[in-house]
GULUM-737860 format. One line per field, with one value per residue (C-alpha): residue number from 1; y, x, z. Coordinates in nm, 3 decimals, m for minus. Each point is the difference from the previous one (the first is absolute). Layout:
! GULUM-737860
seq: (NUM|...)
c2: (Y|...)
c1: (X|...)
c3: (Z|...)
This chain:
! GULUM-737860
seq: (1|2|3|4|5|6|7|8|9|10|11|12|13|14|15|16|17|18|19|20|21|22|23|24|25|26|27|28|29|30|31|32|33|34|35|36|37|38|39|40|41|42|43|44|45|46|47|48|49|50|51|52|53|54|55|56|57|58|59|60|61|62|63|64|65|66|67|68|69|70|71|72|73|74|75|76|77|78|79|80|81|82|83|84|85|86|87|88|89|90|91|92|93|94|95|96|97|98|99|100|101|102|103|104|105|106|107|108|109|110|111|112|113|114|115|116|117|118|119|120|121|122|123|124|125|126|127|128|129|130|131|132|133|134|135|136|137|138|139|140|141|142|143|144|145|146|147|148|149|150|151|152|153|154|155|156|157|158|159|160|161|162|163|164|165|166|167|168|169|170|171|172|173|174|175|176|177|178|179|180|181|182|183|184|185|186|187|188|189|190|191|192|193|194|195|196|197|198|199|200|201|202|203|204|205|206|207|208|209|210|211|212|213|214|215|216|217|218|219|220|221|222|223|224|225|226|227|228|229|230|231|232|233|234|235|236|237|238|239|240|241|242|243|244|245|246|247|248|249|250|251|252|253|254|255|256|257|258|259|260|261|262|263|264|265|266|267|268|269|270|271|272|273|274|275|276|277|278|279|280|281|282|283|284|285|286|287|288|289|290|291|292|293|294|295|296|297|298|299|300|301|302|303|304|305|306|307|308|309|310|311|312|313|314|315|316|317|318|319|320|321|322|323|324|325|326|327|328|329|330|331|332|333|334|335|336|337|338|339|340|341|342|343|344|345|346|347|348|349|350|351|352|353|354|355|356|357|358|359|360|361|362|363|364|365|366|367|368|369|370|371|372|373|374|375|376|377|378|379|380|381|382|383|384|385|386|387|388|389|390|391|392|393|394|395|396|397|398|399|400|401|402|403|404|405|406|407|408|409|410|411|412|413|414|415|416|417|418|419|420|421|422|423|424|425|426|427|428|429|430|431|432|433|434|435|436|437|438|439|440|441|442|443|444|445|446|447|448|449|450|451|452|453|454|455|456|457|458|459|460|461|462|463|464|465|466|467|468|469|470|471|472|473|474|475|476|477|478|479|480|481|482|483|484|485|486|487|488|489|490|491|492|493|494|495|496|497|498|499|500|501|502|503|504|505|506|507|508|509|510|511|512|513|514|515|516|517|518|519|520|521|522|523|524|525|526|527|528|529|530|531|532|533|534|535|536|537|538|539|540|541|542|543|544|545|546|547|548|549|550|551|552|553|554|555|556|557|558|559|560|561|562|563|564|565|566|567|568|569|570|571|572|573|574|575|576|577|578|579|580|581|582|583|584|585|586|587|588|589|590|591|592|593|594|595|596|597|598|599|600|601|602|603|604|605|606|607|608|609|610|611|612|613|614|615|616|617|618|619|620|621|622|623|624|625|626|627|628|629|630|631|632|633|634|635|636|637|638|639|640|641|642|643|644|645|646|647|648|649|650|651|652|653|654|655|656|657|658|659|660|661|662|663|664|665)
c2: (m8.549|m0.086|m0.335|0.115|0.155|0.069|m0.155|m0.135|0.294|0.257|m0.188|0.032|0.243|m0.057|0.205|0.086|m0.199|m0.330|0.093|m0.242|m0.308|0.045|0.030|m0.300|m0.212|0.103|0.007|0.024|m0.073|0.374|0.053|m0.293|0.125|m0.039|m0.083|m0.096|m0.322|m0.242|0.052|0.363|m0.134|m0.220|0.311|0.208|m0.283|m0.016|0.365|m0.021|m0.293|0.185|0.304|m0.209|0.200|m0.121|m0.080|m0.198|0.076|m0.172|0.025|m0.041|m0.118|0.083|m0.293|m0.254|0.097|m0.192|0.084|m0.178|0.148|0.036|0.000|0.222|m0.117|0.247|m0.006|0.183|0.056|0.282|0.358|0.139|0.356|0.042|m0.093|0.024|0.214|m0.052|m0.348|m0.069|0.037|m0.332|m0.206|m0.122|m0.068|0.147|m0.104|0.182|0.036|0.207|0.266|0.038|0.220|m0.104|m0.011|m0.312|m0.122|m0.071|m0.194|m0.341|0.113|0.165|m0.296|m0.230|0.195|0.127|m0.203|m0.270|0.251|0.132|0.292|m0.107|0.215|m0.215|m0.285|m0.242|0.085|m0.066|m0.320|m0.130|0.100|m0.139|m0.332|m0.025|0.188|m0.078|0.380|0.190|0.251|0.321|0.277|0.364|m0.007|m0.259|m0.312|m0.289|m0.338|m0.240|m0.256|m0.250|0.074|0.232|0.314|0.286|0.356|0.247|0.359|0.174|0.341|0.214|0.296|m0.154|m0.128|m0.084|0.083|0.340|0.057|m0.097|0.231|0.290|m0.081|m0.011|0.323|0.153|m0.116|0.139|0.343|m0.026|m0.048|0.285|0.217|m0.086|0.092|0.319|0.063|m0.063|0.220|0.279|m0.055|0.038|0.306|0.144|m0.045|0.175|0.281|0.028|0.004|0.274|0.197|m0.018|0.094|0.307|0.087|m0.034|0.217|0.261|m0.022|0.050|0.309|0.138|m0.064|0.162|0.303|0.026|m0.051|0.286|0.227|m0.069|0.032|0.337|0.123|m0.156|0.160|0.339|m0.019|m0.134|0.278|0.263|m0.196|m0.157|0.289|0.037|m0.364|m0.025|0.284|m0.166|m0.322|0.156|0.180|m0.306|m0.234|0.070|m0.011|m0.345|m0.143|0.096|m0.144|m0.334|m0.023|0.060|m0.269|m0.248|0.075|m0.049|m0.333|m0.119|0.084|m0.171|m0.320|0.016|0.040|m0.291|m0.221|0.102|m0.064|m0.340|m0.096|0.116|m0.232|m0.300|0.127|0.180|0.270|0.127|m0.333|m0.066|0.345|0.120|0.290|0.263|m0.116|m0.007|0.357|0.115|m0.176|0.170|0.337|m0.067|m0.119|0.319|0.207|m0.201|0.077|0.357|0.020|m0.189|0.237|0.300|m0.179|m0.063|0.371|0.110|m0.239|0.121|0.349|m0.074|m0.182|0.311|0.217|m0.217|m0.008|0.390|m0.011|m0.239|0.240|0.305|m0.202|m0.104|0.354|0.106|m0.255|m0.005|0.354|0.242|m0.186|m0.022|0.378|0.075|m0.194|0.192|0.316|m0.105|m0.077|0.328|0.184|m0.082|0.166|0.306|0.327|0.033|0.223|m0.242|m0.289|0.189|0.068|m0.338|m0.146|0.219|m0.126|m0.365|0.047|0.146|m0.284|m0.259|0.162|0.000|m0.365|m0.080|0.176|m0.216|m0.321|0.099|0.062|m0.332|m0.161|0.139|m0.091|m0.359|m0.006|0.084|m0.276|m0.256|0.086|m0.042|m0.329|m0.100|0.076|m0.219|m0.266|0.006|m0.030|m0.305|m0.157|0.040|m0.164|m0.289|m0.056|m0.018|m0.229|m0.242|m0.008|m0.086|m0.278|m0.154|m0.011|m0.159|m0.267|m0.090|m0.052|m0.198|m0.234|m0.077|m0.048|m0.247|m0.207|0.008|m0.123|m0.295|m0.106|0.046|m0.233|m0.272|0.018|m0.003|m0.316|m0.175|0.096|m0.121|m0.349|m0.033|0.108|m0.264|m0.267|0.124|m0.016|m0.379|m0.087|0.152|m0.177|m0.344|0.099|0.065|m0.332|m0.154|0.097|0.163|0.009|m0.039|0.329|m0.035|m0.065|0.321|0.068|m0.360|0.067|0.364|m0.013|m0.281|0.046|m0.086|m0.314|m0.135|0.078|m0.189|m0.299|0.005|0.028|m0.318|m0.189|0.099|m0.110|m0.334|m0.037|0.099|m0.292|m0.232|0.128|m0.050|m0.247|0.244|0.085|0.318|0.028|0.016|0.383|0.017|m0.227|0.212|0.313|m0.154|m0.134|0.345|0.162|m0.261|0.072|0.376|m0.081|m0.220|0.252|0.260|m0.222|m0.058|0.373|0.031|m0.282|0.166|0.323|m0.187|m0.181|0.333|0.164|m0.323|0.030|0.359|m0.070|m0.269|0.242|0.251|m0.264|m0.125|0.364|0.045|m0.319|0.093|0.336|m0.170|m0.245|0.266|0.228|m0.297|m0.112|0.353|0.022|m0.340|0.071|0.327|m0.148|m0.298|0.219|0.209|m0.308|m0.187|0.290|0.002|m0.371|0.011|0.341|m0.056|m0.186|0.077|m0.168|0.038|m0.164|m0.055|m0.042|m0.293|m0.002|m0.240|0.079|m0.043|0.031|m0.319|m0.132|m0.085|m0.314|0.106|0.056|0.381|0.179|0.173|0.370|0.048|0.111|m0.236|m0.299|0.105|m0.011|m0.344|0.063|0.207|m0.016|0.096|0.116|0.093|0.082|m0.035|0.193|0.315|m0.022|0.004|m0.203|m0.287|m0.039|m0.359|m0.202|m0.195|m0.337|0.137|0.081|m0.197|m0.126|0.281|0.255|m0.131|m0.003|0.374|0.093|m0.188|0.180|0.333|m0.075|m0.102|0.327|0.188|m0.150|0.066|0.374|0.005|m0.216|m0.068|m0.317|m0.008|m0.245|m0.207|m0.341|m0.082|m0.335|m0.001|0.267|0.068|m0.354|0.067|0.366|0.116|0.204|0.346|m0.087|m0.144|0.339|0.187|m0.205|0.029|0.378|0.006|m0.216|0.241|0.281|m0.164|m0.120|0.338|m0.087|m0.386|m0.285|m0.235|m0.348|m0.183|m0.317|m0.003|m0.165|0.335|0.275|0.282|0.002|0.000|0.340|0.172|m0.214|0.144|m0.343|m0.355|m0.348|m0.270|m0.370|m0.281|m0.373|m0.166|m0.379)
c1: (m8.083|m0.324|0.119|0.351|0.044|0.360|0.284|m0.092|0.199|m0.240|m0.330|0.049|0.106|0.171|0.121|0.372|0.074|m0.066|0.196|0.280|m0.190|m0.252|0.304|0.181|m0.338|m0.084|0.357|m0.014|m0.374|m0.048|0.067|m0.222|m0.268|m0.357|m0.250|m0.362|0.017|0.264|m0.091|0.120|0.346|0.002|m0.061|0.270|0.257|m0.072|0.061|0.320|0.115|m0.093|0.200|0.281|0.025|0.278|m0.043|m0.251|m0.360|m0.222|m0.376|m0.281|m0.309|m0.293|m0.218|0.277|0.051|m0.197|0.030|m0.145|m0.116|0.288|m0.079|0.240|0.054|m0.084|0.313|m0.062|0.376|0.191|m0.055|0.206|m0.059|0.348|0.184|m0.237|m0.312|m0.116|m0.094|m0.307|0.071|m0.168|0.174|0.368|m0.081|m0.241|m0.094|0.189|m0.324|m0.156|0.259|m0.032|m0.268|m0.138|m0.303|m0.219|0.038|0.366|m0.043|0.075|0.337|0.112|m0.113|0.190|0.315|m0.045|m0.287|0.216|0.243|m0.016|0.200|0.149|0.144|0.332|0.178|m0.119|m0.359|0.046|0.181|m0.270|m0.289|0.174|0.064|m0.359|m0.245|0.190|0.011|0.288|0.113|0.198|0.134|m0.019|0.378|m0.053|0.115|m0.199|m0.105|m0.154|m0.259|0.234|0.252|0.256|0.128|0.093|0.114|0.285|0.075|m0.277|0.085|m0.317|0.147|m0.119|m0.354|m0.208|m0.331|0.128|0.130|m0.342|m0.190|0.236|m0.068|m0.381|0.032|0.208|m0.239|m0.290|0.169|0.109|m0.375|m0.105|0.265|m0.119|m0.352|0.113|0.212|m0.297|m0.230|0.253|0.037|m0.369|m0.013|0.301|m0.188|m0.310|0.204|0.193|m0.344|m0.129|0.327|m0.003|m0.356|0.074|0.302|m0.215|m0.264|0.256|0.166|m0.331|m0.082|0.343|m0.031|m0.341|0.129|0.296|m0.231|m0.217|0.277|0.146|m0.332|m0.039|0.341|m0.030|m0.337|0.120|0.299|m0.201|m0.233|0.273|0.196|m0.277|m0.008|0.386|0.054|m0.251|0.179|0.339|m0.136|m0.121|0.321|0.225|m0.208|0.162|0.348|m0.065|m0.165|0.321|0.216|m0.202|0.044|0.368|0.020|m0.178|0.234|0.303|m0.158|m0.031|0.356|0.130|m0.196|0.149|0.341|m0.053|m0.094|0.296|0.221|m0.142|0.061|0.368|0.051|0.233|0.148|0.312|m0.099|0.358|0.164|m0.236|0.015|0.231|0.265|m0.234|m0.301|0.201|0.120|m0.354|m0.121|0.265|m0.084|m0.370|0.091|0.207|m0.305|m0.244|0.207|0.025|m0.375|m0.053|0.208|m0.179|m0.327|0.123|0.080|m0.335|m0.172|0.180|m0.071|m0.367|m0.006|0.159|m0.257|m0.284|0.143|m0.007|m0.342|m0.118|0.161|m0.167|m0.351|0.071|0.070|m0.312|m0.226|0.147|0.113|m0.188|m0.327|0.014|0.100|m0.300|m0.240|0.144|m0.067|m0.348|m0.056|0.126|m0.214|m0.288|0.169|0.148|m0.146|m0.081|0.300|0.238|m0.141|0.044|0.366|0.069|m0.186|0.201|0.340|m0.114|m0.105|0.336|0.172|m0.226|0.078|0.371|m0.019|m0.195|0.238|0.294|m0.206|m0.068|0.366|0.100|m0.261|0.131|0.334|m0.108|m0.184|0.315|0.204|m0.278|0.006|0.381|m0.021|m0.274|0.250|0.265|m0.242|m0.077|0.381|0.029|m0.298|0.188|0.306|m0.192|m0.140|0.353|0.094|m0.292|0.117|0.360|m0.140|m0.193|0.325|0.174|m0.277|0.068|0.366|m0.075|m0.214|0.295|0.224|m0.250|m0.001|0.373|0.012|m0.236|0.244|0.282|m0.166|m0.054|0.365|0.092|m0.211|0.145|0.347|m0.076|m0.115|0.330|0.193|m0.178|0.083|0.363|0.004|m0.139|0.267|0.272|m0.134|0.036|0.350|0.094|m0.142|0.235|0.290|0.328|0.028|0.320|0.175|m0.085|m0.352|m0.149|0.256|m0.050|m0.392|0.033|m0.023|m0.257|m0.356|m0.296|m0.069|0.348|m0.019|m0.332|0.163|0.300|m0.231|m0.196|0.320|0.122|m0.342|0.040|0.351|m0.126|m0.248|0.302|0.066|m0.348|0.099|0.236|m0.096|m0.165|m0.101|0.364|m0.011|m0.332|0.129|0.315|m0.199|m0.250|0.308|0.150|m0.326|m0.039|0.362|m0.079|m0.306|0.194|0.274|m0.273|m0.166|0.345|0.037|m0.340|0.071|0.325|m0.175|m0.273|0.266|0.167|m0.321|m0.080|0.338|m0.044|m0.340|0.165|0.264|m0.266|m0.226|0.316|0.060|m0.367|0.010|0.308|m0.140|m0.330|0.190|0.218|m0.302|m0.215|0.320|0.050|m0.379|0.010|0.318|m0.134|m0.303|0.186|0.216|m0.302|m0.219|0.276|0.066|m0.367|0.005|0.340|0.030|0.380|0.089|0.150|m0.063|0.097|m0.057|0.310|0.003|0.237|0.201|0.233|0.381|0.004|m0.273|m0.150|0.059|m0.267|m0.018|0.293|0.224|0.015|m0.063|m0.335|0.059|m0.349|m0.032|m0.302|0.218|0.219|m0.284|0.012|m0.242|m0.106|0.183|m0.143|0.217|m0.154|0.106|m0.252|0.236|0.017|0.376|0.100|0.315|m0.228|m0.182|m0.083|m0.110|m0.327|0.184|0.136|m0.352|m0.234|m0.341|m0.198|0.249|m0.030|m0.386|0.023|0.229|m0.232|m0.285|0.186|0.065|m0.362|m0.119|0.261|m0.116|m0.357|0.072|0.134|m0.251|m0.304|m0.205|m0.389|0.047|0.266|m0.030|0.245|0.013|0.148|0.248|0.078|0.056|0.370|m0.025|0.021|m0.285|0.168|0.071|m0.355|m0.150|0.218|m0.112|m0.370|0.038|0.163|m0.282|m0.250|0.174|0.016|m0.375|m0.114|0.111|m0.059|m0.163|0.211|m0.123|0.203|m0.004|0.171|0.009|0.104|m0.204|0.209|m0.134|m0.350|0.047|0.011|m0.243|m0.333|m0.168|0.112|m0.152|0.085|0.053|m0.061|m0.004|m0.315|m0.060)
c3: (0.235|0.181|0.159|0.083|0.345|0.028|0.221|0.363|0.169|m0.161|0.124|0.397|0.263|0.334|0.287|m0.034|0.336|m0.184|m0.320|0.074|0.105|m0.306|m0.259|0.154|m0.009|m0.358|m0.136|m0.387|0.003|0.055|m0.373|m0.131|m0.244|0.101|m0.274|0.002|m0.196|m0.119|m0.373|0.034|0.110|m0.318|m0.215|0.174|m0.025|m0.363|m0.044|0.198|m0.205|m0.315|0.083|0.139|0.327|0.256|0.357|0.233|0.066|0.253|0.034|0.261|m0.205|0.249|m0.157|0.090|0.374|0.253|0.368|0.282|0.328|0.242|0.386|0.184|0.366|0.257|0.217|0.329|0.088|0.144|m0.127|m0.288|0.090|0.155|m0.306|m0.296|0.074|m0.370|0.082|0.209|0.369|0.072|m0.242|m0.050|m0.371|m0.264|m0.356|m0.265|m0.189|0.281|m0.059|m0.374|m0.167|m0.349|m0.223|0.069|m0.367|0.069|0.323|m0.153|m0.135|0.325|0.217|m0.227|0.075|0.346|0.143|0.190|0.150|0.360|0.131|0.328|0.295|0.043|m0.147|0.291|m0.083|m0.362|0.060|0.213|m0.225|m0.315|0.170|0.172|m0.232|m0.336|m0.092|m0.164|0.247|m0.050|0.225|m0.060|m0.068|m0.275|0.163|m0.117|0.148|m0.242|0.091|m0.153|0.270|m0.176|0.144|m0.215|0.086|0.000|m0.081|m0.227|m0.137|0.064|m0.183|m0.335|0.095|m0.310|0.160|0.120|m0.358|m0.127|0.240|m0.109|m0.357|0.048|0.194|m0.276|m0.270|0.195|0.039|m0.368|m0.107|0.231|m0.148|m0.347|0.083|0.165|m0.334|m0.209|0.212|m0.011|m0.365|m0.060|0.228|m0.187|m0.327|0.137|0.140|m0.340|m0.183|0.233|m0.027|m0.375|m0.012|0.221|m0.221|m0.320|0.148|0.100|m0.339|m0.173|0.225|m0.070|m0.378|m0.020|0.211|m0.237|m0.306|0.110|0.071|m0.342|m0.161|0.163|m0.101|m0.367|m0.040|0.112|m0.225|m0.305|0.061|m0.048|m0.297|m0.203|m0.267|m0.012|m0.031|m0.291|m0.176|0.047|m0.126|m0.319|m0.057|0.061|m0.215|m0.343|0.151|0.158|m0.313|m0.196|0.256|m0.006|m0.380|0.044|0.261|m0.222|m0.278|0.222|0.113|m0.354|m0.074|0.309|m0.100|m0.338|0.156|0.226|m0.278|m0.205|0.301|0.058|m0.369|0.043|0.308|m0.075|m0.326|m0.085|m0.254|m0.084|m0.065|m0.300|m0.172|m0.263|0.063|m0.157|0.197|0.316|m0.049|m0.075|0.310|0.195|m0.129|0.086|0.348|0.053|m0.119|0.213|0.308|m0.092|m0.039|0.315|0.188|m0.147|0.071|0.363|0.042|m0.137|0.226|0.310|m0.111|m0.048|0.350|0.150|m0.178|0.123|0.359|m0.021|m0.143|0.279|0.264|m0.153|0.002|0.356|0.082|m0.179|0.170|0.338|0.045|m0.227|m0.008|0.372|0.004|m0.218|0.236|0.290|m0.180|m0.089|0.360|0.101|m0.248|0.216|0.294|m0.110|m0.158|m0.365|m0.071|0.175|m0.205|m0.326|0.073|0.101|m0.287|m0.241|0.151|m0.020|m0.361|m0.090|0.192|m0.181|m0.347|0.066|0.102|m0.306|m0.229|0.151|m0.048|m0.360|m0.068|0.161|m0.224|m0.319|0.098|0.077|m0.343|m0.184|0.182|m0.080|m0.370|m0.001|0.173|m0.261|m0.293|0.161|0.049|m0.366|m0.084|0.241|m0.197|m0.309|0.139|0.121|m0.334|m0.143|0.262|m0.071|m0.363|0.100|0.245|m0.308|m0.187|0.312|0.001|m0.351|0.081|0.321|m0.218|m0.226|0.300|0.136|m0.334|0.014|0.367|m0.082|m0.277|0.243|0.260|m0.250|m0.090|0.369|0.070|m0.293|0.135|0.352|m0.148|m0.187|0.303|0.206|m0.261|0.005|0.378|m0.026|m0.233|0.203|0.304|m0.189|m0.102|0.356|0.103|m0.238|0.214|m0.121|m0.378|m0.203|m0.095|m0.366|0.059|m0.118|m0.274|m0.148|m0.058|m0.067|m0.380|m0.024|m0.099|0.208|m0.211|0.060|0.361|0.046|m0.193|0.243|0.302|m0.122|m0.051|0.364|0.143|m0.168|0.148|0.340|m0.005|0.023|0.351|0.129|0.271|0.162|0.374|m0.043|0.358|0.117|m0.019|0.187|0.262|0.046|0.037|0.237|0.208|m0.002|0.117|0.279|0.113|0.019|0.196|0.238|0.048|0.075|0.243|0.177|0.037|0.146|0.239|0.101|0.070|0.216|0.186|0.080|0.115|0.211|0.156|0.074|0.164|0.214|0.122|0.071|0.189|0.194|0.110|0.100|0.193|0.185|0.081|0.120|0.212|0.154|0.075|0.167|0.192|0.153|0.081|0.175|0.166|0.142|0.134|0.134|0.227|0.114|0.083|0.177|0.225|0.094|0.070|0.179|0.143|0.088|m0.326|m0.336|m0.336|m0.361|m0.342|m0.202|m0.385|m0.083|m0.318|m0.171|m0.045|m0.382|m0.264|m0.137|m0.346|m0.260|m0.220|m0.237|0.298|m0.018|0.342|0.032|0.116|0.139|0.351|0.056|m0.062|0.317|0.241|0.190|0.292|0.308|0.324|0.336|0.306|0.325|0.364|0.289|0.242|m0.226|m0.046|m0.363|0.079|0.108|m0.343|m0.064|m0.314|m0.003|0.064|0.340|0.126|0.223|m0.095|0.150|m0.147|m0.344|0.029|0.093|m0.277|m0.256|0.128|m0.031|m0.375|m0.057|0.153|m0.199|m0.327|0.105|0.025|m0.347|m0.162|0.215|m0.032|0.085|0.291|0.171|0.164|0.282|0.160|0.358|m0.084|0.366|0.102|0.053|0.116|0.355|0.157|m0.067|m0.362|m0.045|0.124|m0.246|m0.272|0.103|m0.004|m0.347|m0.130|0.160|m0.176|m0.337|0.033|m0.117|m0.374|m0.005|0.195|0.227|0.070|0.269|0.218|0.332|0.346|0.164|0.134|m0.106|m0.378|0.136|0.165|m0.307|m0.218|m0.129|0.055|0.069|m0.007|0.268|m0.094|0.252|m0.009|0.120|0.039)
């Protein structure tokens, strides 16, 4: 969008030395969205409401931000070069805006956020400038002094600097764009190389094809020159045979089409079930005859195929061996003397005559077999005609059967209607309940007219009982169904109760294991830390249990191990002798403080907290124990932050920083 410029953190750059103070000054405003006009804010908010997007969003509309000129005082104080060489050597404080790089169009927004903030050398300078010049001051470490008098500071984790992450993000995006450009360039280069390679390959293939074509043309023309006359003669000799074979194949094709049509007409009908006994016998004999003729035709066809294969073999031998031999002989005729040519020609003619005789014999034999096949084909045609006549008779019988089936379907429809009416009457009889024993015998010999009169009389008598509670049976049935539902619901509730009880037992067991595991961990660390605080001491934690299991509301004892735990006991010895182990109520105030700190440190080992606040924990300790506690806090401060108040100097020896508080006036 033209008037949307992104978040504030994307619009400026600063040296990594000032990351902490800039982040603390801006806070969450680093992620405010900068737009050119407030009407664009309204449009964006409408879209957010329309899409029901969650979360909060903040804006800096540039037309609404007004910043007045700020006079930064020139403080000619001591040099900062010894501690912070990034700050000007002649100043104890510099404007934060002077350390930020940005485009001029975003100056109003950045001055609105950072304009009245000074980066100071020390807390004393920051306090003085905030009180005298009414500026917000901040140290490089992030401690702030507001012009309103408040002091803010503490630990700031520099490992997760937002500005550093933003810088890495921008760097990564630039590298990504560069890689995308290189990728696109390489892709275009690859396409060009592929085109060039394909063109070279095509050119090479064309040349190879042309060379092969020239070679093939040379060989083919050389061969055609030698075989042209022989092929012409062979074509003329084989033309009558092929014409006859074409006619035979056409005849077979017509026969196969008629056979296919007859087979399709036979589909879905049972021929033999509709024929008489004599016709079935005749069909059986014809089928046997057809099978026999089919076997003979198959044998003849196999013999014909075998002869054709032999013929093909002889022709191949003729074309591939003898004709080539003749070509060789013709070639040699040009090279040998006249007498040798004459002898070889005579031998070749004899060879050719012998082969022609063999071919003629094979052709005569094949002609006789083809005549035999034609005779069998004529017999098969006659049989097909007889089968067609039988099929016509079968069709007449099928038409008669179809008419009979139509009549049968009408009768079945009438029968089903009567059965349905009978079933309805039987249902009404069953609804009457149990009938007298002589109910059927009593009305067996009566006519329909008499039965209808009896029915009419019975209906008139039934009207006398019109005020009987007819819903009693329905109420009984509904009550029975409700009872079954309640019983089923009770079974489901019993199953659910059992599963809940099983879950409670499982949770009790897990809770017991968790408490045992945690107690063992704390007990282990308690011994280790106490031995560090009191090198000659011995301490232990004791799980206290009751003598008997507790009882529930019904008076029955609860067998859970959890119910037996009543507390934690602590026994310590500062002399190192296990015989002198003492309980907490036998210790002095300083000893109790030391044991309490040991327990806190042991718990911190198991489940660390982010920070700890101690208020004069060393008030009752002697100097040696204060030094031990100070060393322990120093050791544990690698994983957490410790804030402590004290009147003693021992804790200050290990502290990273400390503040002194004094009374004045």
